[in-house]
C-alpha positions in Angstrom: 7.1 13.9 16.2 4.3 16.4 16.6 1.0 15.4 15.0 -1.5 18.1 14.1 -5.1 18.0 12.9 -6.0 20.9 10.5 -9.0 21.7 8.4 -8.9 23.1 4.8 -7.7 26.7 4.7 -6.0 26.4 8.1 -2.3 27.2 8.5 0.6 25.7 10.4 3.6 27.9 11.1 7.1 26.8 11.8 9.3 29.6 13.0 8.6 33.2 11.8 9.2 32.5 8.1 7.5 29.3 7.1 3.8 28.8 6.6 2.1 25.5 5.6 -1.5 25.9 4.4 -3.9 23.0 3.9 -5.4 23.7 0.5 -7.6 20.7 -0.2 -8.3 17.2 1.1 -9.5 14.8 -1.6 -9.9 11.2 -0.5 -6.5 10.1 1.0 -4.6 13.0 -0.6 -3.9 16.3 1.2 -2.9 19.3 -0.9 -0.6 21.7 0.9 0.9 25.1 0.0 4.2 26.1 1.5 5.4 29.7 1.9 9.1 30.0 2.7 12.0 32.4 2.0 13.9 31.6 -1.2 16.9 30.4 0.8 14.8 27.6 2.3 14.5 24.6 0.0 11.3 22.5 0.1 11.2 19.0 -1.5 9.0 16.0 -1.4 10.8 13.2 0.5 11.4 11.1 -2.7 13.0 14.1 -4.5 15.1 14.9 -1.4 16.4 11.3 -1.3 17.3 11.4 -5.0 19.2 14.7 -4.5 21.1 13.3 -1.5 22.0 10.1 -3.5 23.4 12.2 -6.4 26.1 13.7 -4.2 
């Protein structure tokens, strides 16, 4: 696993199409914005697990 340290308003890119922006850090919570093409689905882990279990 790659571990990165980023400041607010800094971006992480994965490939050409996906950008992850650190929007805010408040206490132990980190707010992120994710830009991806419509064909790429983005879910929180707990939502992803519920979707997988429903199939």
